[in-house]
N, C-alpha and C positions, 0 to 999 in steps of 0.2 A: 170507805171504812178503813181506818188505820189500825195497824197491829198495836196491841197494848205494849207500852214500854215497861221494861223490867227494872226494878230498883235493885241493882246488883249488890249494893252495900248491905241493904236489909236482908236480901236473900242469903248472902254469905254469913251474916250474923245469926240468922235463924237456923242455918244448917251447919254451923261451925262444928258442933260435936260430931255430927254424922260425917262431915268431910274429913275431920281429923281421924275418925275411926277407919275410913277408907284408906287414908294415907298410912296409918299404922298397919293395916292389914296387908298392904302392898309392899311392905319392906322397911319402912322407917323404924329404926331401932330405939330411939330415945325421944323424950319430949322435945329436946332441942331440934332434932331432925324433923319431927312432925311440925314444929313451929316454922322451920325454914321452908319446908315443902308447902305448908299452908300459905305462906307469903308468896311463894312462886305461883300457886294456884290463883290467889287474889290478883296478882300482877297480870297473869294471863287472862283473867276474867275482864279486868278493866282495860286491857289493851287488845281486845278482840278486833280482828280485821273484818270479820263478817258476823256481826252480833246476831245471836239467836233471838227470834221474835216470838216463837211458839212457846208459851209457858208450860205446855205439857211435855216438852222435850228438854227442859232445862235441867231437871234432876239427873236424867241419864247422861246429859252432856257434862254436868259437873262431876259425876262419878268417873267418867272416862278421862276427863281432864285431870282429876286428882290422881288417878291410877297412872296416867302417863307422866305427870310431873314427878311422881314418886320414883318411877323407873328411871327417868332422866337423872334425878338426884342421886339415886343409888349407883347408877353407872358412873357418874362423875366422881363420887366418893371412892368407888372401886379403883378408878384410874389414878386418883390421887394417892390412895394407899399403895398401889402397885409402884408408882413413881417413888414414893418415900421409901418403901421397902427395898427398892433397887439400890438405894444409897447405903442401906444398912449392911453390916457384915453378914455374910451368908453362913457363918458358923452355926450349926444347929445346937451346939452346946452353950452358945452365948446367952447371957442373962438378958432376957427381953424386957424385964421390969425397969431397967435403967435405960432411959431414952438416950441415944447418942446425941452429941452436940452437933449442930450444923457444920462446924468446921471439920468434924470427923467424916461427915458425909462427903464434903467437898474434897478432902484429902483422899478418901477412898476412891471417889470418882476419878480424880486426877491420876491416881496410881493405876487404875484400870485402863484409862485412856493411854497412858504411857506404855503399858504392857501391850495393848492392842497394836499401837503404832510400831513398837519394836518388833512384834511378831510379824507384822506386815512387811518389814524390811528384811526378814530372814528368808532363806531359800525354802522352797516348798517341802523338801524332805526333812529339814530341821524343824520347820513349823509343824509338819505332820506328826513327828514323834512326840513333840511337846504337847500337842493337842490330845494325842492318844493317851498320854500319861496323866495330864492334869485336867483336861476337859471331860474326857470319857472315862477317867478313873480306871484305866486298864493296868493290870500288874505287868511285871517284866515278862512273864511267861505268855500272857495273852498278846502282848505287843510282839513278842518273838514269833508267835504263831501267825499273827496278822501279816508281819513283814517277811515271813518265811526265813528267819535267821535264828541265831542262837541267843540265849539269854545274856551271855557275856557281851555279845555284840550290841545288844540293846542297851545294856548298862553303859558301855563306852560311848555309844551314840548320844544317849541322854546326857552324859557328863559333858560332852562337847556342845550339845544343844543348849544346855543351861548356861554354859560359859558364853556362848554366842549371844544368847538372850540378855544376859547381864551386861555384856559389852554394848549391845544396842541400847539398852535402857539408860546406861550411864552416859551415853553420847549426848 
């Protein structure tokens, strides 16, 4: 006695609305995203490595497949958005309605890379005071307390550190 073969194309067409509802319920935000995930589900159905033969388990399997494909899609979209947002200006007051041009992203990325490389060539104490000021956003008094020195000494060290960083960047 052989197991009945399942007509996957017919099954997907009959359950299209239900599968799309599962996809939307698991995080797809727009109709385009639902369509894209549904295509991924269909591709996964037709490229099964171990096809399901029990017709009673097909609906549960399709549900979990749709949910998993939606999660994978949302995760990949999140990574994409994070990567794109990494290129954007981190100014919170910037107008987000106007999308930056790709050249702006690349120039910003190159600038950041040059600053990181220049910071790497500085001595540890110079790098430390610059990071305290610009990465940790500490004010002069907080830096002075952290370094156990005076505010005027911090101002002088920052002035020299900025000059050293500028020199390294321009090289």
